[in-house]
C-alpha positions as CSV (number, residue, x, y, z in Angstrom):
1,X,8.2,-45.2,35.3
2,X,5.7,-47.3,33.3
3,X,6.8,-47.7,29.6
4,X,3.3,-46.6,28.4
5,X,3.4,-43.5,30.6
6,X,6.9,-42.7,29.5
7,X,5.9,-42.9,25.8
8,X,2.9,-40.6,26.4
9,X,5.1,-38.1,28.2
10,X,7.6,-38.1,25.2
11,X,4.7,-37.6,22.8
12,X,3.4,-34.7,24.8
13,X,6.9,-33.1,25.0
14,X,7.3,-33.6,21.3
15,X,4.0,-31.9,20.5
16,X,4.8,-29.0,22.8
17,X,8.2,-28.6,21.2
18,X,6.6,-28.7,17.7
19,X,3.9,-26.2,18.6
20,X,6.6,-23.9,20.0
21,X,8.7,-24.2,16.9
22,X,5.7,-23.5,14.6
23,X,4.7,-20.5,16.7
24,X,8.3,-19.1,16.4
25,X,8.4,-19.6,12.7
26,X,5.0,-17.9,12.1
27,X,6.1,-15.0,14.3
28,X,9.3,-14.5,12.3
29,X,7.5,-14.7,9.0
30,X,4.9,-12.2,10.1
31,X,7.5,-9.8,11.4
32,X,9.6,-10.1,8.2
33,X,6.6,-9.2,6.0
34,X,5.3,-6.3,8.2
35,X,5.6,-2.8,6.8
36,X,5.0,0.3,8.7
37,X,3.4,3.5,7.5
38,X,5.3,6.8,7.8
39,X,4.7,10.3,6.6
40,X,7.4,12.4,4.8
41,X,8.0,14.3,8.1
42,X,8.7,11.1,10.0
43,X,11.0,9.8,7.3
44,X,13.0,13.1,7.2
45,X,13.3,13.0,11.0
46,X,15.0,9.6,10.7
47,X,12.3,7.5,12.2
48,X,12.9,4.8,9.6
49,X,16.1,2.8,8.9
50,X,17.9,3.4,5.7
51,X,17.4,-0.2,4.5
52,X,14.0,-0.8,6.0
53,X,11.0,-1.5,3.8
54,X,8.1,0.7,4.8
55,X,5.0,2.4,3.4
56,X,5.1,6.2,2.7
57,X,1.7,7.9,2.9
58,X,0.4,11.3,2.1
59,X,-0.8,13.5,-0.7
60,X,0.8,13.7,-4.2
61,X,2.1,17.3,-4.3
62,X,0.6,19.6,-6.9
63,X,2.9,20.1,-9.9
64,X,5.3,17.4,-8.9
65,X,4.4,14.5,-11.2
66,X,6.8,13.8,-14.0
67,X,7.1,10.8,-16.4
68,X,10.3,9.8,-18.1
69,X,9.6,9.8,-21.8
70,X,9.7,6.3,-23.3
71,X,9.6,4.4,-20.0
72,X,7.3,3.6,-17.1
73,X,9.4,5.6,-14.7
74,X,7.4,8.1,-12.8
75,X,8.7,10.8,-10.4
76,X,6.5,12.7,-7.9
77,X,6.6,14.1,-4.4
78,X,4.5,13.0,-1.5
79,X,3.5,15.6,1.1
80,X,2.0,15.4,4.6
81,X,1.5,19.2,4.7
82,X,4.8,19.7,6.6
83,X,7.4,18.0,4.4
84,X,7.9,16.7,0.9
85,X,9.5,13.4,0.0
86,X,10.6,12.7,-3.6
87,X,9.4,9.3,-4.9
88,X,10.6,7.3,-7.9
89,X,8.4,4.4,-9.2
90,X,9.0,2.2,-12.2
91,X,5.7,0.6,-13.2
92,X,2.1,1.2,-14.1
93,X,0.4,3.7,-11.8
94,X,-3.2,3.0,-10.7
95,X,-5.9,4.7,-12.8
96,X,-6.9,6.9,-9.8
97,X,-3.4,8.2,-9.3
98,X,-3.2,12.0,-9.7
99,X,-1.9,15.1,-8.0
100,X,-3.6,16.4,-4.9
101,X,-4.8,12.8,-4.1
102,X,-3.9,10.5,-1.2
103,X,-1.3,7.8,-2.0
104,X,0.4,5.0,-0.2
105,X,3.7,3.8,-1.7
106,X,5.6,0.7,-0.4
107,X,9.4,0.7,-0.9
108,X,12.7,1.8,0.5
109,X,14.9,4.8,0.9
110,X,17.8,5.2,-1.5
111,X,19.8,8.2,-0.6
112,X,17.4,11.2,-0.2
113,X,14.6,9.7,-2.3
114,X,12.0,7.0,-1.8
115,X,12.0,4.2,-4.4
116,X,8.6,2.6,-4.5
117,X,7.9,-1.0,-5.4
118,X,4.1,-0.5,-5.2
119,X,1.8,2.5,-5.4
120,X,-1.8,2.5,-4.2
121,X,-4.2,5.4,-4.8
122,X,-7.4,6.2,-3.0
123,X,-10.6,4.9,-4.6
124,X,-13.0,7.9,-4.6
125,X,-13.2,11.6,-3.9
126,X,-14.4,11.3,-0.2
127,X,-11.9,8.6,0.9
128,X,-8.4,8.9,2.4
129,X,-6.9,5.8,4.1
130,X,-7.4,6.1,7.9
131,X,-3.8,5.5,8.6
132,X,-2.7,8.4,6.3
133,X,-5.4,10.7,7.7
134,X,-4.4,10.0,11.3
135,X,-0.7,10.5,10.6
136,X,-1.3,13.7,8.7
137,X,-3.6,15.0,11.4
138,X,-0.9,14.3,14.1
139,X,1.7,16.1,11.9
140,X,-0.4,19.2,11.8
141,X,-1.1,19.1,15.6
142,X,2.6,19.5,16.4
143,X,3.3,23.2,16.3
144,X,6.9,22.8,17.6
145,X,8.1,21.1,14.4
146,X,9.5,23.3,11.7
147,X,8.5,22.3,8.1
148,X,11.2,20.4,6.4
149,X,11.9,19.2,2.9
150,X,14.2,16.6,1.4
151,X,17.4,18.0,0.0
152,X,16.7,19.6,-3.4
153,X,12.9,19.8,-2.7
154,X,10.9,22.9,-1.8
155,X,7.8,23.1,0.4
156,X,5.9,25.0,-2.3
């Protein structure tokens, strides 16, 4: 084989290998940072891993919001209409956060409660995030599922 041709072939092979490596690294980075949206019903059915980071979406249950005096710790329950999930968040809540409003919290399960790292609230009266609306609609369409609540929580 001609030395010039051989050098070209080596360059092409090196470029293909580098492109493959870059693609693999990007795929791993995207997969690692991806978070999935679940409703309280899906979480209580065990569709998430105990250590997995995910987003919890639903409505803040009426009468469930509590703030620990002298700290930024907030406790509330998120409902999809079929189940309640207790949430703990230590930080400043969005201005639009309130009971009976749509919320998406990102975090992890710790025991029977969801510990949020970030809380997002809807931006006006007519808006609910499409993912949350779709998931809540699917939860209500299933008539074969009994309403469930996290241990220590009631559905009312």
